[in-house]
PDB file with one MODEL, atoms N, CA, C and O in Angstrom:
MODEL        1
ATOM      1  N   MET A   1     175.418 -10.830 191.780  1.00  0.00           N
ATOM      2  CA  MET A   1     174.219 -10.124 191.380  1.00  0.00           C
ATOM      3  C   MET A   1     173.917 -10.466 189.935  1.00  0.00           C
ATOM      4  O   MET A   1     174.770 -10.299 189.063  1.00  0.00           O
ATOM      5  N   ARG A   2     172.725 -10.937 189.678  1.00  0.00           N
ATOM      6  CA  ARG A   2     172.362 -11.393 188.334  1.00  0.00           C
ATOM      7  C   ARG A   2     172.352 -10.295 187.283  1.00  0.00           C
ATOM      8  O   ARG A   2     172.544 -10.587 186.102  1.00  0.00           O
ATOM      9  N   ALA A   3     172.135  -9.045 187.670  1.00  0.00           N
ATOM     10  CA  ALA A   3     172.075  -7.958 186.698  1.00  0.00           C
ATOM     11  C   ALA A   3     173.461  -7.424 186.335  1.00  0.00           C
ATOM     12  O   ALA A   3     173.575  -6.529 185.497  1.00  0.00           O
ATOM     13  N   PHE A   4     174.511  -7.958 186.952  1.00  0.00           N
ATOM     14  CA  PHE A   4     175.859  -7.495 186.666  1.00  0.00           C
ATOM     15  C   PHE A   4     176.132  -7.570 185.173  1.00  0.00           C
ATOM     16  O   PHE A   4     175.782  -8.558 184.527  1.00  0.00           O
ATOM     17  N   GLN A   5     176.740  -6.556 184.632  1.00  0.00           N
ATOM     18  CA  GLN A   5     177.039  -6.419 183.210  1.00  0.00           C
ATOM     19  C   GLN A   5     175.781  -6.228 182.371  1.00  0.00           C
ATOM     20  O   GLN A   5     175.833  -6.352 181.148  1.00  0.00           O
ATOM     21  N   GLY A   6     174.665  -5.932 183.004  1.00  0.00           N
ATOM     22  CA  GLY A   6     173.435  -5.637 182.268  1.00  0.00           C
ATOM     23  C   GLY A   6     173.335  -4.153 181.967  1.00  0.00           C
ATOM     24  O   GLY A   6     174.282  -3.396 182.181  1.00  0.00           O
ATOM     25  N   ASN A   7     172.175  -3.747 181.468  1.00  0.00           N
ATOM     26  CA  ASN A   7     171.934  -2.350 181.149  1.00  0.00           C
ATOM     27  C   ASN A   7     170.986  -1.737 182.164  1.00  0.00           C
ATOM     28  O   ASN A   7     169.948  -2.318 182.482  1.00  0.00           O
ATOM     29  N   ARG A   8     171.342  -0.566 182.674  1.00  0.00           N
ATOM     30  CA  ARG A   8     170.439   0.119 183.593  1.00  0.00           C
ATOM     31  C   ARG A   8     169.344   0.782 182.775  1.00  0.00           C
ATOM     32  O   ARG A   8     169.625   1.560 181.864  1.00  0.00           O
ATOM     33  N   LEU A   9     168.090   0.471 183.104  1.00  0.00           N
ATOM     34  CA  LEU A   9     166.943   1.024 182.394  1.00  0.00           C
ATOM     35  C   LEU A   9     166.359   2.232 183.114  1.00  0.00           C
ATOM     36  O   LEU A   9     165.825   3.138 182.474  1.00  0.00           O
ATOM     37  N   ALA A  10     166.454   2.251 184.429  1.00  0.00           N
ATOM     38  CA  ALA A  10     165.882   3.361 185.194  1.00  0.00           C
ATOM     39  C   ALA A  10     166.635   3.515 186.509  1.00  0.00           C
ATOM     40  O   ALA A  10     167.158   2.551 187.067  1.00  0.00           O
ATOM     41  N   TYR A  11     166.673   4.761 186.987  1.00  0.00           N
ATOM     42  CA  TYR A  11     167.294   5.055 188.275  1.00  0.00           C
ATOM     43  C   TYR A  11     166.609   6.287 188.854  1.00  0.00           C
ATOM     44  O   TYR A  11     166.390   7.271 188.147  1.00  0.00           O
ATOM     45  N   GLU A  12     166.279   6.232 190.110  1.00  0.00           N
ATOM     46  CA  GLU A  12     165.687   7.383 190.796  1.00  0.00           C
ATOM     47  C   GLU A  12     166.215   7.419 192.212  1.00  0.00           C
ATOM     48  O   GLU A  12     166.275   6.389 192.883  1.00  0.00           O
ATOM     49  N   ALA A  13     166.598   8.600 192.672  1.00  0.00           N
ATOM     50  CA  ALA A  13     167.105   8.764 194.033  1.00  0.00           C
ATOM     51  C   ALA A  13     166.315   9.848 194.742  1.00  0.00           C
ATOM     52  O   ALA A  13     165.904  10.835 194.132  1.00  0.00           O
ATOM     53  N   VAL A  14     166.107   9.654 196.035  1.00  0.00           N
ATOM     54  CA  VAL A  14     165.562  10.702 196.902  1.00  0.00           C
ATOM     55  C   VAL A  14     166.710  11.069 197.827  1.00  0.00           C
ATOM     56  O   VAL A  14     166.885  10.477 198.892  1.00  0.00           O
ATOM     57  N   GLU A  15     167.483  12.047 197.405  1.00  0.00           N
ATOM     58  CA  GLU A  15     168.731  12.364 198.098  1.00  0.00           C
ATOM     59  C   GLU A  15     168.506  12.762 199.550  1.00  0.00           C
ATOM     60  O   GLU A  15     169.300  12.389 200.414  1.00  0.00           O
ATOM     61  N   LYS A  16     167.443  13.511 199.843  1.00  0.00           N
ATOM     62  CA  LYS A  16     167.217  13.940 201.225  1.00  0.00           C
ATOM     63  C   LYS A  16     166.903  12.755 202.134  1.00  0.00           C
ATOM     64  O   LYS A  16     167.085  12.855 203.348  1.00  0.00           O
ATOM     65  N   ASN A  17     166.433  11.629 201.575  1.00  0.00           N
ATOM     66  CA  ASN A  17     166.163  10.407 202.345  1.00  0.00           C
ATOM     67  C   ASN A  17     167.326   9.419 202.286  1.00  0.00           C
ATOM     68  O   ASN A  17     167.297   8.389 202.960  1.00  0.00           O
ATOM     69  N   TRP A  18     168.328   9.717 201.500  1.00  0.00           N
ATOM     70  CA  TRP A  18     169.456   8.818 201.280  1.00  0.00           C
ATOM     71  C   TRP A  18     168.964   7.458 200.770  1.00  0.00           C
ATOM     72  O   TRP A  18     169.396   6.413 201.258  1.00  0.00           O
ATOM     73  N   SER A  19     168.060   7.478 199.789  1.00  0.00           N
ATOM     74  CA  SER A  19     167.534   6.231 199.241  1.00  0.00           C
ATOM     75  C   SER A  19     167.517   6.309 197.717  1.00  0.00           C
ATOM     76  O   SER A  19     167.569   7.393 197.136  1.00  0.00           O
ATOM     77  N   ALA A  20     167.442   5.137 197.081  1.00  0.00           N
ATOM     78  CA  ALA A  20     167.439   5.076 195.624  1.00  0.00           C
ATOM     79  C   ALA A  20     166.804   3.772 195.151  1.00  0.00           C
ATOM     80  O   ALA A  20     166.721   2.793 195.892  1.00  0.00           O
ATOM     81  N   ALA A  21     166.360   3.788 193.900  1.00  0.00           N
ATOM     82  CA  ALA A  21     165.806   2.603 193.249  1.00  0.00           C
ATOM     83  C   ALA A  21     166.348   2.538 191.823  1.00  0.00           C
ATOM     84  O   ALA A  21     166.611   3.569 191.204  1.00  0.00           O
ATOM     85  N   SER A  22     166.513   1.326 191.308  1.00  0.00           N
ATOM     86  CA  SER A  22     166.978   1.163 189.935  1.00  0.00           C
ATOM     87  C   SER A  22     166.386  -0.111 189.337  1.00  0.00           C
ATOM     88  O   SER A  22     165.963  -1.020 190.052  1.00  0.00           O
ATOM     89  N   VAL A  23     166.369  -0.147 188.002  1.00  0.00           N
ATOM     90  CA  VAL A  23     165.917  -1.327 187.260  1.00  0.00           C
ATOM     91  C   VAL A  23     166.976  -1.634 186.214  1.00  0.00           C
ATOM     92  O   VAL A  23     167.411  -0.749 185.478  1.00  0.00           O
ATOM     93  N   TYR A  24     167.387  -2.896 186.155  1.00  0.00           N
ATOM     94  CA  TYR A  24     168.400  -3.352 185.195  1.00  0.00           C
ATOM     95  C   TYR A  24     167.855  -4.489 184.353  1.00  0.00           C
ATOM     96  O   TYR A  24     167.030  -5.279 184.812  1.00  0.00           O
ATOM     97  N   ARG A  25     168.330  -4.564 183.099  1.00  0.00           N
ATOM     98  CA  ARG A  25     168.090  -5.736 182.262  1.00  0.00           C
ATOM     99  C   ARG A  25     169.389  -6.529 182.248  1.00  0.00           C
ATOM    100  O   ARG A  25     170.422  -6.042 181.788  1.00  0.00           O
ATOM    101  N   ALA A  26     169.327  -7.758 182.756  1.00  0.00           N
ATOM    102  CA  ALA A  26     170.500  -8.619 182.810  1.00  0.00           C
ATOM    103  C   ALA A  26     170.847  -9.126 181.407  1.00  0.00           C
ATOM    104  O   ALA A  26     170.003  -9.066 180.512  1.00  0.00           O
ATOM    105  N   PRO A  27     172.057  -9.620 181.200  1.00  0.00           N
ATOM    106  CA  PRO A  27     172.442 -10.138 179.887  1.00  0.00           C
ATOM    107  C   PRO A  27     171.509 -11.241 179.362  1.00  0.00           C
ATOM    108  O   PRO A  27     171.382 -11.409 178.149  1.00  0.00           O
ATOM    109  N   ASP A  28     170.857 -11.993 180.261  1.00  0.00           N
ATOM    110  CA  ASP A  28     169.927 -13.041 179.799  1.00  0.00           C
ATOM    111  C   ASP A  28     168.545 -12.486 179.451  1.00  0.00           C
ATOM    112  O   ASP A  28     167.653 -13.246 179.073  1.00  0.00           O
ATOM    113  N   GLY A  29     168.357 -11.155 179.577  1.00  0.00           N
ATOM    114  CA  GLY A  29     167.086 -10.524 179.219  1.00  0.00           C
ATOM    115  C   GLY A  29     166.133 -10.328 180.386  1.00  0.00           C
ATOM    116  O   GLY A  29     165.128  -9.632 180.241  1.00  0.00           O
ATOM    117  N   SER A  30     166.417 -10.916 181.531  1.00  0.00           N
ATOM    118  CA  SER A  30     165.529 -10.759 182.686  1.00  0.00           C
ATOM    119  C   SER A  30     165.673  -9.360 183.283  1.00  0.00           C
ATOM    120  O   SER A  30     166.715  -8.718 183.148  1.00  0.00           O
ATOM    121  N   LEU A  31     164.612  -8.899 183.943  1.00  0.00           N
ATOM    122  CA  LEU A  31     164.619  -7.589 184.590  1.00  0.00           C
ATOM    123  C   LEU A  31     164.815  -7.747 186.084  1.00  0.00           C
ATOM    124  O   LEU A  31     164.295  -8.685 186.689  1.00  0.00           O
ATOM    125  N   HIS A  32     165.568  -6.826 186.684  1.00  0.00           N
ATOM    126  CA  HIS A  32     165.823  -6.849 188.119  1.00  0.00           C
ATOM    127  C   HIS A  32     165.674  -5.440 188.654  1.00  0.00           C
ATOM    128  O   HIS A  32     166.297  -4.510 188.143  1.00  0.00           O
ATOM    129  N   GLY A  33     164.849  -5.274 189.681  1.00  0.00           N
ATOM    130  CA  GLY A  33     164.675  -3.982 190.322  1.00  0.00           C
ATOM    131  C   GLY A  33     165.259  -4.013 191.719  1.00  0.00           C
ATOM    132  O   GLY A  33     165.198  -5.035 192.402  1.00  0.00           O
ATOM    133  N   PHE A  34     165.819  -2.905 192.138  1.00  0.00           N
ATOM    134  CA  PHE A  34     166.463  -2.806 193.442  1.00  0.00           C
ATOM    135  C   PHE A  34     166.039  -1.519 194.124  1.00  0.00           C
ATOM    136  O   PHE A  34     165.911  -0.483 193.473  1.00  0.00           O
ATOM    137  N   VAL A  35     165.821  -1.576 195.430  1.00  0.00           N
ATOM    138  CA  VAL A  35     165.584  -0.375 196.233  1.00  0.00           C
ATOM    139  C   VAL A  35     166.396  -0.487 197.516  1.00  0.00           C
ATOM    140  O   VAL A  35     166.651  -1.590 197.999  1.00  0.00           O
ATOM    141  N   GLY A  36     166.794   0.632 198.056  1.00  0.00           N
ATOM    142  CA  GLY A  36     167.523   0.602 199.308  1.00  0.00           C
ATOM    143  C   GLY A  36     167.780   2.000 199.825  1.00  0.00           C
ATOM    144  O   GLY A  36     167.600   2.987 199.111  1.00  0.00           O
ATOM    145  N   CYS A  37     168.198   2.071 201.061  1.00  0.00           N
ATOM    146  CA  CYS A  37     168.585   3.357 201.629  1.00  0.00           C
ATOM    147  C   CYS A  37     169.763   3.143 202.569  1.00  0.00           C
ATOM    148  O   CYS A  37     170.080   2.015 202.945  1.00  0.00           O
ATOM    149  N   ALA A  38     170.404   4.246 202.939  1.00  0.00           N
ATOM    150  CA  ALA A  38     171.591   4.184 203.791  1.00  0.00           C
ATOM    151  C   ALA A  38     171.260   3.496 205.108  1.00  0.00           C
ATOM    152  O   ALA A  38     170.189   3.705 205.678  1.00  0.00           O
ATOM    153  N   GLU A  39     172.182   2.680 205.581  1.00  0.00           N
ATOM    154  CA  GLU A  39     171.952   1.959 206.831  1.00  0.00           C
ATOM    155  C   GLU A  39     172.272   2.815 208.050  1.00  0.00           C
ATOM    156  O   GLU A  39     171.997   2.405 209.178  1.00  0.00           O
ATOM    157  N   ARG A  40     172.836   3.971 207.846  1.00  0.00           N
ATOM    158  CA  ARG A  40     173.152   4.858 208.966  1.00  0.00           C
ATOM    159  C   ARG A  40     171.900   5.619 209.377  1.00  0.00           C
ATOM    160  O   ARG A  40     170.852   5.482 208.746  1.00  0.00           O
ATOM    161  N   GLU A  41     172.004   6.409 210.421  1.00  0.00           N
ATOM    162  CA  GLU A  41     170.847   7.119 210.965  1.00  0.00           C
ATOM    163  C   GLU A  41     170.231   8.122 209.994  1.00  0.00           C
ATOM    164  O   GLU A  41     169.108   8.573 210.218  1.00  0.00           O
ATOM    165  N   ASN A  42     170.937   8.485 208.920  1.00  0.00           N
ATOM    166  CA  ASN A  42     170.392   9.449 207.978  1.00  0.00           C
ATOM    167  C   ASN A  42     169.516   8.804 206.892  1.00  0.00           C
ATOM    168  O   ASN A  42     168.893   9.533 206.121  1.00  0.00           O
ATOM    169  N   GLY A  43     169.444   7.489 206.803  1.00  0.00           N
ATOM    170  CA  GLY A  43     168.602   6.826 205.819  1.00  0.00           C
ATOM    171  C   GLY A  43     167.146   6.823 206.264  1.00  0.00           C
ATOM    172  O   GLY A  43     166.827   6.329 207.345  1.00  0.00           O
ATOM    173  N   ILE A  44     166.266   7.372 205.438  1.00  0.00           N
ATOM    174  CA  ILE A  44     164.844   7.455 205.759  1.00  0.00           C
ATOM    175  C   ILE A  44     164.085   6.550 204.791  1.00  0.00           C
ATOM    176  O   ILE A  44     164.253   6.689 203.580  1.00  0.00           O
ATOM    177  N   PRO A  45     163.251   5.621 205.286  1.00  0.00           N
ATOM    178  CA  PRO A  45     162.491   4.756 204.389  1.00  0.00           C
ATOM    179  C   PRO A  45     161.700   5.556 203.358  1.00  0.00           C
ATOM    180  O   PRO A  45     161.135   6.604 203.671  1.00  0.00           O
ATOM    181  N   SER A  46     161.667   5.051 202.127  1.00  0.00           N
ATOM    182  CA  SER A  46     160.987   5.720 201.018  1.00  0.00           C
ATOM    183  C   SER A  46     160.215   4.681 200.215  1.00  0.00           C
ATOM    184  O   SER A  46     160.634   3.527 200.136  1.00  0.00           O
ATOM    185  N   GLU A  47     159.106   5.073 199.625  1.00  0.00           N
ATOM    186  CA  GLU A  47     158.370   4.164 198.743  1.00  0.00           C
ATOM    187  C   GLU A  47     158.645   4.524 197.298  1.00  0.00           C
ATOM    188  O   GLU A  47     158.639   5.695 196.919  1.00  0.00           O
ATOM    189  N   TYR A  48     158.886   3.497 196.497  1.00  0.00           N
ATOM    190  CA  TYR A  48     159.100   3.662 195.065  1.00  0.00           C
ATOM    191  C   TYR A  48     158.006   2.920 194.320  1.00  0.00           C
ATOM    192  O   TYR A  48     157.613   1.820 194.709  1.00  0.00           O
ATOM    193  N   ARG A  49     157.520   3.524 193.254  1.00  0.00           N
ATOM    194  CA  ARG A  49     156.427   2.956 192.466  1.00  0.00           C
ATOM    195  C   ARG A  49     156.994   2.408 191.162  1.00  0.00           C
ATOM    196  O   ARG A  49     157.661   3.125 190.416  1.00  0.00           O
ATOM    197  N   PHE A  50     156.726   1.143 190.896  1.00  0.00           N
ATOM    198  CA  PHE A  50     157.195   0.478 189.679  1.00  0.00           C
ATOM    199  C   PHE A  50     156.004   0.176 188.784  1.00  0.00           C
ATOM    200  O   PHE A  50     154.930  -0.176 189.274  1.00  0.00           O
ATOM    201  N   VAL A  51     156.188   0.312 187.468  1.00  0.00           N
ATOM    202  CA  VAL A  51     155.153  -0.014 186.490  1.00  0.00           C
ATOM    203  C   VAL A  51     155.838  -0.678 185.302  1.00  0.00           C
ATOM    204  O   VAL A  51     156.778  -0.119 184.736  1.00  0.00           O
ATOM    205  N   CYS A  52     155.378  -1.863 184.921  1.00  0.00           N
ATOM    206  CA  CYS A  52     155.878  -2.505 183.700  1.00  0.00           C
ATOM    207  C   CYS A  52     154.875  -2.190 182.594  1.00  0.00           C
ATOM    208  O   CYS A  52     153.707  -2.569 182.676  1.00  0.00           O
ATOM    209  N   MET A  53     155.337  -1.499 181.570  1.00  0.00           N
ATOM    210  CA  MET A  53     154.444  -0.988 180.537  1.00  0.00           C
ATOM    211  C   MET A  53     154.107  -1.991 179.432  1.00  0.00           C
ATOM    212  O   MET A  53     153.128  -1.801 178.710  1.00  0.00           O
ATOM    213  N   ASN A  54     154.903  -3.056 179.289  1.00  0.00           N
ATOM    214  CA  ASN A  54     154.695  -3.899 178.121  1.00  0.00           C
ATOM    215  C   ASN A  54     154.349  -5.357 178.407  1.00  0.00           C
ATOM    216  O   ASN A  54     154.103  -6.116 177.470  1.00  0.00           O
ATOM    217  N   GLU A  55     154.322  -5.775 179.680  1.00  0.00           N
ATOM    218  CA  GLU A  55     153.972  -7.167 179.962  1.00  0.00           C
ATOM    219  C   GLU A  55     153.584  -7.336 181.424  1.00  0.00           C
ATOM    220  O   GLU A  55     153.884  -6.478 182.255  1.00  0.00           O
ATOM    221  N   ASP A  56     152.920  -8.439 181.734  1.00  0.00           N
ATOM    222  CA  ASP A  56     152.605  -8.776 183.113  1.00  0.00           C
ATOM    223  C   ASP A  56     153.903  -9.137 183.829  1.00  0.00           C
ATOM    224  O   ASP A  56     154.859  -9.591 183.200  1.00  0.00           O
ATOM    225  N   VAL A  57     153.932  -8.935 185.142  1.00  0.00           N
ATOM    226  CA  VAL A  57     155.142  -9.232 185.906  1.00  0.00           C
ATOM    227  C   VAL A  57     154.805  -9.937 187.211  1.00  0.00           C
ATOM    228  O   VAL A  57     153.704  -9.799 187.743  1.00  0.00           O
ATOM    229  N   THR A  58     155.761 -10.686 187.713  1.00  0.00           N
ATOM    230  CA  THR A  58     155.719 -11.196 189.071  1.00  0.00           C
ATOM    231  C   THR A  58     156.927 -10.598 189.773  1.00  0.00           C
ATOM    232  O   THR A  58     158.042 -10.646 189.256  1.00  0.00           O
ATOM    233  N   TYR A  59     156.702 -10.041 190.942  1.00  0.00           N
ATOM    234  CA  TYR A  59     157.836  -9.484 191.673  1.00  0.00           C
ATOM    235  C   TYR A  59     157.958 -10.175 193.016  1.00  0.00           C
ATOM    236  O   TYR A  59     156.993 -10.723 193.547  1.00  0.00           O
ATOM    237  N   TYR A  60     159.168 -10.135 193.551  1.00  0.00           N
ATOM    238  CA  TYR A  60     159.504 -10.885 194.760  1.00  0.00           C
ATOM    239  C   TYR A  60     159.993  -9.933 195.836  1.00  0.00           C
ATOM    240  O   TYR A  60     161.162  -9.548 195.829  1.00  0.00           O
ATOM    241  N   PRO A  61     159.115  -9.542 196.770  1.00  0.00           N
ATOM    242  CA  PRO A  61     159.570  -8.655 197.845  1.00  0.00           C
ATOM    243  C   PRO A  61     160.735  -9.287 198.601  1.00  0.00           C
ATOM    244  O   PRO A  61     160.705 -10.476 198.917  1.00  0.00           O
ATOM    245  N   ASP A  62     161.736  -8.507 198.881  1.00  0.00           N
ATOM    246  CA  ASP A  62     162.938  -8.965 199.590  1.00  0.00           C
ATOM    247  C   ASP A  62     163.626 -10.131 198.873  1.00  0.00           C
ATOM    248  O   ASP A  62     164.377 -10.874 199.505  1.00  0.00           O
ATOM    249  N   GLY A  63     163.388 -10.306 197.576  1.00  0.00           N
ATOM    250  CA  GLY A  63     164.035 -11.359 196.810  1.00  0.00           C
ATOM    251  C   GLY A  63     163.523 -12.756 197.095  1.00  0.00           C
ATOM    252  O   GLY A  63     164.110 -13.733 196.629  1.00  0.00           O
ATOM    253  N   ASN A  64     162.437 -12.874 197.855  1.00  0.00           N
ATOM    254  CA  ASN A  64     161.903 -14.174 198.258  1.00  0.00           C
ATOM    255  C   ASN A  64     160.946 -14.712 197.196  1.00  0.00           C
ATOM    256  O   ASN A  64     159.815 -14.238 197.090  1.00  0.00           O
ATOM    257  N   MET A  65     161.386 -15.702 196.405  1.00  0.00           N
ATOM    258  CA  MET A  65     160.565 -16.214 195.316  1.00  0.00           C
ATOM    259  C   MET A  65     159.301 -16.912 195.801  1.00  0.00           C
ATOM    260  O   MET A  65     158.330 -17.010 195.050  1.00  0.00           O
ATOM    261  N   ALA A  66     159.291 -17.400 197.040  1.00  0.00           N
ATOM    262  CA  ALA A  66     158.086 -18.025 197.586  1.00  0.00           C
ATOM    263  C   ALA A  66     156.997 -16.998 197.876  1.00  0.00           C
ATOM    264  O   ALA A  66     155.832 -17.356 198.051  1.00  0.00           O
ATOM    265  N   GLU A  67     157.374 -15.727 197.927  1.00  0.00           N
ATOM    266  CA  GLU A  67     156.427 -14.655 198.233  1.00  0.00           C
ATOM    267  C   GLU A  67     156.101 -13.830 196.987  1.00  0.00           C
ATOM    268  O   GLU A  67     155.783 -12.646 197.100  1.00  0.00           O
ATOM    269  N   GLY A  68     156.176 -14.435 195.812  1.00  0.00           N
ATOM    270  CA  GLY A  68     155.939 -13.705 194.574  1.00  0.00           C
ATOM    271  C   GLY A  68     154.551 -13.094 194.507  1.00  0.00           C
ATOM    272  O   GLY A  68     153.575 -13.686 194.967  1.00  0.00           O
ATOM    273  N   GLN A  69     154.473 -11.893 193.924  1.00  0.00           N
ATOM    274  CA  GLN A  69     153.203 -11.195 193.768  1.00  0.00           C
ATOM    275  C   GLN A  69     153.039 -10.816 192.303  1.00  0.00           C
ATOM    276  O   GLN A  69     153.943 -10.232 191.705  1.00  0.00           O
ATOM    277  N   PHE A  70     151.894 -11.144 191.726  1.00  0.00           N
ATOM    278  CA  PHE A  70     151.628 -10.948 190.305  1.00  0.00           C
ATOM    279  C   PHE A  70     150.975  -9.598 190.065  1.00  0.00           C
ATOM    280  O   PHE A  70     150.119  -9.172 190.840  1.00  0.00           O
ATOM    281  N   ARG A  71     151.374  -8.927 188.999  1.00  0.00           N
ATOM    282  CA  ARG A  71     150.744  -7.665 188.592  1.00  0.00           C
ATOM    283  C   ARG A  71     150.544  -7.676 187.085  1.00  0.00           C
ATOM    284  O   ARG A  71     151.403  -8.133 186.331  1.00  0.00           O
ATOM    285  N   LYS A  72     149.394  -7.163 186.663  1.00  0.00           N
ATOM    286  CA  LYS A  72     149.103  -7.026 185.228  1.00  0.00           C
ATOM    287  C   LYS A  72     149.911  -5.862 184.644  1.00  0.00           C
ATOM    288  O   LYS A  72     150.349  -4.963 185.361  1.00  0.00           O
ATOM    289  N   ARG A  73     150.090  -5.907 183.352  1.00  0.00           N
ATOM    290  CA  ARG A  73     150.754  -4.820 182.634  1.00  0.00           C
ATOM    291  C   ARG A  73     150.058  -3.491 182.965  1.00  0.00           C
ATOM    292  O   ARG A  73     148.833  -3.428 183.060  1.00  0.00           O
ATOM    293  N   ASP A  74     150.841  -2.459 183.135  1.00  0.00           N
ATOM    294  CA  ASP A  74     150.379  -1.098 183.444  1.00  0.00           C
ATOM    295  C   ASP A  74     149.786  -0.959 184.846  1.00  0.00           C
ATOM    296  O   ASP A  74     149.293   0.116 185.188  1.00  0.00           O
ATOM    297  N   GLU A  75     149.819  -2.010 185.666  1.00  0.00           N
ATOM    298  CA  GLU A  75     149.308  -1.931 187.035  1.00  0.00           C
ATOM    299  C   GLU A  75     150.475  -1.645 187.975  1.00  0.00           C
ATOM    300  O   GLU A  75     151.348  -2.497 188.141  1.00  0.00           O
ATOM    301  N   PRO A  76     150.507  -0.472 188.590  1.00  0.00           N
ATOM    302  CA  PRO A  76     151.657  -0.115 189.427  1.00  0.00           C
ATOM    303  C   PRO A  76     151.688  -0.870 190.742  1.00  0.00           C
ATOM    304  O   PRO A  76     150.660  -1.333 191.236  1.00  0.00           O
ATOM    305  N   PHE A  77     152.881  -0.987 191.299  1.00  0.00           N
ATOM    306  CA  PHE A  77     153.039  -1.529 192.649  1.00  0.00           C
ATOM    307  C   PHE A  77     154.152  -0.746 193.325  1.00  0.00           C
ATOM    308  O   PHE A  77     155.050  -0.229 192.661  1.00  0.00           O
ATOM    309  N   THR A  78     154.088  -0.664 194.639  1.00  0.00           N
ATOM    310  CA  THR A  78     155.087   0.089 195.380  1.00  0.00           C
ATOM    311  C   THR A  78     155.964  -0.854 196.195  1.00  0.00           C
ATOM    312  O   THR A  78     155.520  -1.905 196.657  1.00  0.00           O
ATOM    313  N   ILE A  79     157.195  -0.457 196.355  1.00  0.00           N
ATOM    314  CA  ILE A  79     158.152  -1.183 197.182  1.00  0.00           C
ATOM    315  C   ILE A  79     158.816  -0.157 198.083  1.00  0.00           C
ATOM    316  O   ILE A  79     159.193   0.925 197.635  1.00  0.00           O
ATOM    317  N   GLN A  80     158.956  -0.496 199.335  1.00  0.00           N
ATOM    318  CA  GLN A  80     159.559   0.429 200.284  1.00  0.00           C
ATOM    319  C   GLN A  80     161.040   0.140 200.462  1.00  0.00           C
ATOM    320  O   GLN A  80     161.443  -0.995 200.713  1.00  0.00           O
ATOM    321  N   ALA A  81     161.837   1.187 200.327  1.00  0.00           N
ATOM    322  CA  ALA A  81     163.256   1.090 200.636  1.00  0.00           C
ATOM    323  C   ALA A  81     163.394   1.275 202.147  1.00  0.00           C
ATOM    324  O   ALA A  81     162.840   2.215 202.716  1.00  0.00           O
ATOM    325  N   LYS A  82     164.124   0.390 202.781  1.00  0.00           N
ATOM    326  CA  LYS A  82     164.336   0.518 204.220  1.00  0.00           C
ATOM    327  C   LYS A  82     165.806   0.306 204.541  1.00  0.00           C
ATOM    328  O   LYS A  82     166.521  -0.391 203.821  1.00  0.00           O
ATOM    329  N   ALA A  83     166.238   0.907 205.610  1.00  0.00           N
ATOM    330  CA  ALA A  83     167.632   0.787 206.028  1.00  0.00           C
ATOM    331  C   ALA A  83     167.910  -0.637 206.478  1.00  0.00           C
ATOM    332  O   ALA A  83     167.018  -1.311 206.994  1.00  0.00           O
ATOM    333  N   LEU A  84     169.136  -1.099 206.288  1.00  0.00           N
ATOM    334  CA  LEU A  84     169.526  -2.427 206.743  1.00  0.00           C
ATOM    335  C   LEU A  84     169.313  -2.536 208.244  1.00  0.00           C
ATOM    336  O   LEU A  84     169.582  -1.594 208.989  1.00  0.00           O
ATOM    337  N   GLY A  85     168.831  -3.682 208.679  1.00  0.00           N
ATOM    338  CA  GLY A  85     168.602  -3.896 210.098  1.00  0.00           C
ATOM    339  C   GLY A  85     167.303  -3.300 210.606  1.00  0.00           C
ATOM    340  O   GLY A  85     166.959  -3.469 211.776  1.00  0.00           O
ATOM    341  N   GLU A  86     166.582  -2.609 209.747  1.00  0.00           N
ATOM    342  CA  GLU A  86     165.313  -2.005 210.136  1.00  0.00           C
ATOM    343  C   GLU A  86     164.206  -3.034 209.950  1.00  0.00           C
ATOM    344  O   GLU A  86     164.199  -3.730 208.935  1.00  0.00           O
ATOM    345  N   PRO A  87     163.278  -3.158 210.879  1.00  0.00           N
ATOM    346  CA  PRO A  87     162.210  -4.146 210.727  1.00  0.00           C
ATOM    347  C   PRO A  87     161.291  -3.819 209.552  1.00  0.00           C
ATOM    348  O   PRO A  87     161.023  -2.651 209.267  1.00  0.00           O
ATOM    349  N   ALA A  88     160.815  -4.855 208.877  1.00  0.00           N
ATOM    350  CA  ALA A  88     159.876  -4.669 207.760  1.00  0.00           C
ATOM    351  C   ALA A  88     158.546  -4.130 208.292  1.00  0.00           C
ATOM    352  O   ALA A  88     158.158  -4.417 209.424  1.00  0.00           O
ATOM    353  N   GLN A  89     157.859  -3.352 207.468  1.00  0.00           N
ATOM    354  CA  GLN A  89     156.570  -2.786 207.887  1.00  0.00           C
ATOM    355  C   GLN A  89     155.424  -3.477 207.183  1.00  0.00           C
ATOM    356  O   GLN A  89     154.263  -3.135 207.410  1.00  0.00           O
TER     357      GLN A  89
ENDMDL
END
């Protein structure tokens, strides 16, 4: 994981859905966001809203760099946490 040994900048959990999201700054200065939920029957998909306040960003749904999506600074985007093995929506 590229963010290993980095600093956690944000963390939010929806405990009743068994899901969470976090943002880390890796040692090389890059930002990495993660979302996920429990793979068991108690994990409920959740949407998390991300906003970069100081610069434009490109984000990669499911880590796929070929599917990058650009957003302007202060323009929010949502990412859905889904259980492992669950089909994408």
